[in-house]
C-alpha positions as CSV (number, residue, x, y, z in Angstrom):
1,M,2.4,12.6,-58.9
2,K,3.9,9.1,-59.5
3,K,1.7,6.1,-58.9
4,P,3.8,4.7,-56.0
5,V,3.6,8.1,-54.2
6,I,-0.2,8.2,-54.9
7,A,-0.5,4.7,-53.5
8,A,1.5,5.6,-50.4
9,A,-0.5,8.7,-49.8
10,A,-3.8,6.8,-50.1
11,A,-2.6,4.1,-47.7
12,A,-1.6,6.8,-45.2
13,A,-5.0,8.4,-45.5
14,V,-6.7,5.1,-44.9
15,L,-4.5,4.5,-41.8
16,V,-5.2,7.9,-40.5
17,A,-8.9,7.5,-41.0
18,G,-8.7,4.0,-39.6
19,G,-6.8,5.2,-36.7
20,G,-9.4,7.8,-36.0
21,I,-12.1,5.2,-36.0
22,V,-10.0,2.9,-33.8
23,Y,-9.3,5.7,-31.4
24,A,-13.0,6.7,-31.2
25,T,-14.1,3.2,-30.3
26,G,-11.4,2.9,-27.6
27,T,-9.7,-0.1,-29.3
28,Y,-6.5,1.9,-29.8
29,D,-6.4,2.8,-26.2
30,D,-6.9,-0.8,-25.2
31,W,-4.1,-1.9,-27.5
32,R,-1.7,0.8,-26.3
33,D,-2.5,0.1,-22.6
34,A,-2.1,-3.7,-23.1
35,R,1.3,-3.2,-24.8
36,A,2.5,-0.8,-22.1
37,L,1.4,-3.2,-19.3
38,D,3.1,-6.2,-21.0
39,D,6.3,-4.3,-21.5
40,A,6.5,-2.9,-18.0
41,C,5.1,-5.7,-15.8
42,R,6.0,-8.8,-17.8
43,G,3.1,-10.9,-16.5
44,L,3.2,-9.7,-12.9
45,V,-0.4,-8.4,-13.2
46,D,-3.5,-9.2,-15.3
47,A,-5.5,-6.2,-16.5
48,S,-8.9,-7.7,-15.8
49,E,-7.8,-8.7,-12.2
50,V,-6.6,-5.1,-11.6
51,Q,-10.0,-3.8,-12.8
52,R,-11.9,-6.1,-10.6
53,A,-9.7,-5.5,-7.5
54,L,-9.3,-1.8,-7.8
55,G,-12.2,-0.5,-9.9
56,A,-9.9,0.7,-12.7
57,D,-11.5,1.5,-16.0
58,R,-8.3,1.0,-18.0
59,V,-5.0,-0.5,-17.0
60,S,-1.6,0.6,-18.4
61,G,1.9,0.0,-17.1
62,K,5.2,1.7,-16.3
63,G,8.6,0.5,-15.3
64,T,9.8,1.4,-11.9
65,G,13.4,0.2,-12.1
66,G,14.5,-3.3,-11.1
67,A,12.1,-6.2,-11.4
68,G,8.9,-4.4,-10.2
69,C,6.4,-2.2,-12.1
70,L,3.4,0.1,-11.8
71,A,0.0,-0.9,-13.2
72,Y,-2.3,2.1,-13.3
73,D,-5.5,3.6,-14.7
74,P,-4.5,6.4,-17.1
75,G,-8.2,7.5,-17.0
76,G,-10.2,9.1,-14.2
77,T,-10.2,6.6,-11.4
78,H,-6.5,7.1,-10.4
79,A,-6.4,3.4,-9.3
80,F,-3.0,1.8,-9.3
81,V,-1.0,-1.1,-7.9
82,A,2.8,-0.8,-7.4
83,I,4.8,-4.0,-7.3
84,S,8.1,-4.2,-5.5
85,V,10.3,-7.3,-6.2
86,Q,13.4,-7.6,-4.1
87,R,15.9,-10.2,-3.0
88,G,17.4,-10.9,0.4
89,R,16.3,-11.0,4.0
90,D,17.2,-7.3,4.5
91,A,14.7,-6.1,1.8
92,E,14.5,-2.3,1.9
93,W,10.7,-2.2,1.3
94,I,10.0,-3.9,4.6
95,K,12.3,-1.6,6.5
96,N,10.8,1.5,5.0
97,N,7.2,0.5,5.5
98,T,7.2,-1.1,9.0
99,G,3.9,0.7,9.9
100,L,2.0,-1.5,7.4
101,F,3.1,-4.6,9.2
102,L,2.6,-3.3,12.7
103,T,-0.9,-1.8,12.5
104,K,-3.1,-2.6,15.4
105,R,-6.5,-1.8,13.7
106,P,-8.3,-5.1,13.1
107,A,-9.6,-4.1,9.7
108,E,-6.1,-3.2,8.5
109,M,-4.1,-6.1,9.9
110,L,-2.5,-8.5,7.5
111,V,-4.5,-11.7,6.9
112,P,-3.0,-14.9,5.4
113,V,-4.0,-15.7,1.8
114,G,-4.2,-19.5,2.5
115,K,-4.0,-22.5,0.2
116,G,-0.3,-22.8,0.6
117,W,0.6,-19.2,-0.5
118,P,3.4,-17.6,1.6
119,A,1.5,-14.3,1.4
120,A,-0.7,-11.9,3.4
121,V,-3.1,-9.1,2.5
122,S,-4.6,-6.1,4.1
123,A,-7.6,-3.9,3.2
124,G,-5.5,-1.0,4.4
125,S,-6.9,2.4,5.4
126,D,-9.5,4.2,3.2
127,T,-8.7,3.1,-0.4
128,K,-5.1,1.9,0.2
129,P,-5.0,-1.9,0.3
130,Y,-1.6,-3.7,0.3
131,A,-0.1,-7.2,0.2
132,T,3.2,-8.9,0.8
133,A,4.8,-12.3,0.0
134,F,8.0,-14.1,0.8
135,L,9.5,-17.1,-1.1
136,P,12.7,-18.9,-0.1
137,C,15.0,-19.0,-3.1
138,G,18.6,-19.7,-4.0
139,K,21.3,-20.9,-1.6
140,G,20.4,-18.8,1.4
141,A,18.5,-15.9,3.0
142,D,20.3,-13.3,0.8
143,D,18.7,-14.9,-2.3
144,D,15.1,-15.0,-0.9
145,L,12.4,-13.4,-3.0
146,V,10.4,-10.6,-1.2
147,L,7.3,-9.2,-3.0
148,N,5.2,-6.2,-1.9
149,L,2.1,-4.6,-3.4
150,T,0.7,-1.2,-2.5
151,A,-2.4,-0.1,-4.2
152,S,-5.0,2.7,-4.5
153,R,-8.5,1.7,-5.5
154,A,-11.4,3.8,-6.9
155,P,-13.8,4.9,-4.2
156,S,-16.5,2.3,-3.7
157,T,-18.7,0.6,-1.1
158,R,-16.6,-2.5,-1.2
159,S,-16.2,-4.4,2.1
160,V,-13.0,-5.1,3.9
161,Q,-13.2,-8.8,2.8
162,E,-13.7,-7.8,-0.8
163,D,-10.6,-5.6,-0.7
164,R,-8.6,-8.5,0.9
165,D,-9.9,-10.9,-1.8
166,G,-8.9,-8.6,-4.6
167,M,-5.3,-8.2,-3.3
168,A,-5.0,-12.0,-2.7
169,V,-5.7,-12.6,-6.4
170,L,-3.1,-9.9,-7.4
171,V,-0.3,-10.9,-5.0
172,T,-0.5,-14.6,-5.9
173,R,-0.3,-14.0,-9.6
174,A,2.6,-11.5,-9.0
175,L,4.5,-14.0,-6.8
176,S,4.2,-16.8,-9.3
177,A,5.4,-14.6,-12.2
178,A,8.2,-13.1,-10.1
179,A,9.4,-16.6,-9.1
180,K,9.5,-17.6,-12.7
181,D,11.3,-14.5,-13.7
182,Q,13.8,-14.8,-10.8
183,G,14.5,-18.5,-11.3
184,C,12.8,-19.5,-8.0
185,A,10.8,-22.6,-7.4
186,Q,7.0,-22.1,-7.7
187,P,5.1,-22.0,-4.4
188,D,3.4,-25.3,-3.5
189,A,0.0,-23.6,-3.6
190,S,-3.3,-23.7,-5.5
191,K,-5.2,-20.9,-7.2
192,V,-7.2,-18.6,-4.9
193,Q,-10.3,-16.4,-5.3
194,G,-9.6,-14.5,-2.1
195,A,-8.0,-14.4,1.3
196,L,-9.0,-16.4,4.4
197,A,-12.3,-15.0,5.5
198,D,-13.7,-13.5,8.8
199,A,-10.3,-12.4,10.2
200,F,-10.3,-10.3,13.3
201,T,-14.1,-9.7,13.1
202,D,-15.8,-11.7,15.8
203,L,-14.9,-11.7,19.4
204,K,-14.1,-15.3,20.6
205,K,-15.0,-16.2,24.1
206,D,-12.3,-17.4,26.5
207,G,-11.0,-20.7,25.2
208,A,-13.3,-20.7,22.1
209,A,-10.7,-19.7,19.5
210,S,-9.8,-22.2,16.8
211,G,-7.3,-20.2,14.7
212,T,-4.3,-18.1,15.6
213,C,-5.6,-17.6,19.1
214,Q,-6.3,-21.3,19.8
215,G,-5.3,-22.5,23.3
216,I,-5.4,-19.0,24.8
217,S,-7.5,-18.4,27.9
218,A,-8.8,-15.0,27.1
219,P,-11.3,-13.3,24.8
220,S,-9.7,-12.7,21.5
221,Y,-9.9,-11.8,17.8
222,E,-8.1,-14.1,15.4
223,S,-7.5,-15.1,11.8
224,A,-7.4,-18.7,10.5
225,A,-4.1,-20.4,11.3
226,D,-2.0,-21.0,8.2
227,A,1.3,-22.9,8.0
228,A,2.5,-20.9,5.0
229,A,1.7,-17.4,6.4
230,P,4.7,-15.2,6.7
231,I,3.0,-13.3,9.5
232,E,0.4,-14.6,12.0
233,Q,-1.4,-12.5,14.6
234,C,-3.9,-12.7,17.5
235,L,-5.5,-9.9,19.5
236,L,-6.3,-10.4,23.2
237,A,-9.3,-8.5,24.4
238,D,-11.0,-7.6,27.7
239,A,-14.5,-8.7,28.6
240,A,-16.1,-5.8,26.7
241,G,-14.3,-6.8,23.5
242,V,-11.7,-4.0,23.5
243,P,-8.3,-5.2,22.2
244,T,-5.7,-5.1,24.9
245,F,-2.6,-6.9,23.6
246,R,-1.3,-8.0,20.2
247,L,0.5,-11.3,19.6
248,A,2.5,-11.6,16.4
249,A,4.7,-14.2,14.7
250,Y,7.2,-13.0,12.1
251,Y,9.0,-15.3,9.7
252,G,11.7,-14.8,7.1
253,P,12.5,-11.2,6.4
254,Y,9.5,-9.9,8.3
255,T,11.4,-10.0,11.6
256,N,12.8,-6.7,10.3
257,A,9.4,-5.0,10.6
258,P,9.3,-4.7,14.4
259,R,13.1,-4.5,14.7
260,R,13.5,-1.7,12.2
261,N,10.4,0.3,13.3
262,P,11.8,3.9,13.6
263,W,9.4,4.5,16.6
264,R,10.5,1.6,18.7
265,N,12.7,1.7,21.7
266,P,16.2,0.7,20.7
267,Y,16.2,-2.1,23.2
268,D,13.0,-3.7,21.8
269,Y,13.3,-7.1,20.3
270,V,17.0,-7.4,20.8
271,G,18.4,-10.9,21.3
272,A,16.7,-14.3,21.4
273,R,14.3,-13.3,24.1
274,G,13.6,-10.3,26.2
275,T,11.2,-7.7,27.7
276,N,11.2,-3.9,27.5
277,D,8.5,-1.2,28.0
278,G,5.8,-3.7,28.5
279,K,6.7,-5.8,25.5
280,F,7.9,-9.4,25.5
281,W,9.5,-11.5,22.8
282,I,10.9,-14.9,22.1
283,T,12.4,-16.6,19.1
284,A,12.6,-20.0,17.4
285,S,14.8,-21.6,14.8
286,C,12.9,-22.3,11.6
287,P,13.6,-23.5,8.0
288,T,13.3,-19.9,6.9
289,G,15.7,-18.6,9.6
290,T,15.0,-17.3,13.1
291,A,11.4,-16.4,13.8
292,L,10.3,-13.7,16.2
293,Y,7.2,-13.9,18.4
294,T,6.0,-10.7,20.2
295,L,3.5,-9.5,22.8
296,E,2.8,-5.8,22.9
297,P,0.2,-3.8,24.8
298,L,-2.5,-1.9,22.8
299,V,-3.7,0.2,25.7
300,P,-1.8,2.8,27.7
301,H,0.1,1.4,30.6
302,G,-1.1,-2.2,29.8
303,S,0.2,-4.5,32.5
304,V,1.5,-7.9,31.4
305,G,0.5,-10.6,33.9
306,A,0.8,-14.4,34.0
307,S,-2.2,-14.9,31.6
308,E,-0.6,-12.7,28.9
309,R,2.8,-14.4,29.3
310,Q,1.1,-17.7,28.9
311,A,-0.8,-16.5,25.9
312,L,2.5,-15.6,24.2
313,S,4.0,-19.0,25.0
314,S,1.0,-20.8,23.7
315,F,0.7,-18.7,20.6
316,A,4.4,-19.0,19.7
317,A,4.5,-22.7,20.3
318,R,1.5,-23.4,18.0
319,S,2.7,-21.1,15.3
320,A,6.2,-22.5,15.4
321,K,5.0,-26.0,15.1
322,R,2.8,-25.2,12.1
323,H,5.9,-23.6,10.4
324,G,8.2,-26.5,11.1
325,C,10.3,-24.6,13.7
326,S,12.0,-25.6,16.9
327,S,10.3,-25.0,20.2
328,P,10.5,-21.3,21.0
329,N,12.7,-20.0,23.8
330,E,11.3,-19.7,27.2
331,L,10.0,-16.3,28.3
332,P,12.4,-14.2,30.4
333,S,11.6,-13.9,34.0
334,I,10.2,-10.6,35.1
């Protein structure tokens, strides 16, 4: 055998042996995972943040077409986060997942991230947290950036707030990276360690609310008010603390959530203001387009009286003012 051939064979043997050692220690898996994640997600996610948020042992990546990606654990936890990056007010993801935006369960409702981020997060049901974000970009609504994250975490005893916090870290990093990739201005926001705390947990007495339900003369559950939140919500309750009505404010592309809900009555939320099947809605002109403010019953045959109508007017006016919008339309007469 010639010397060059001998040398090459020896080198190959060393590489194979070395590769075996590397593989046994897991270093090769780490290198392969990191490379796949970088290639697929291009900075949308950080492996250590996914591990903390979702309990993944390892984090690899796959392309999903378009500007999004899938970060997942190729090991035994089956944890993953799928990131959708779309442009335009009529983003398909919102229309196809309206139930995530319209849930009435307090633990699953979207909560603002805060600190200037136009994003909201949810602990979801079971082990399925999710998040969404919206960033004005380009010359008009058709250029706006819409980001959505759906995840599955490893089973654990994590609290609702811990799930929200993990998703807040993931969605803010993803939005910043997507904005850079898509040529959009960065959000005027600061780094977060979690979402706004104590959302929809404690029953506020009549007139005691200080967040999204402020100014409402009824017992309620609320989140902190946030001028950058793409969705704000307030739950009215009876004296026993049972939620009876849901108030919601939708900005930017999120007006499509109630309007494209496949289970809605076709006459719901049509026009600048209206009422149908116990629901009421009004709108306002905002820098991000026309906002939608809704009141819907949470109990069968819920009857809307003067106090609920006043609650919608107060909720909408305060939210609109925070978001730099015009005064909302007056409620329709009954």
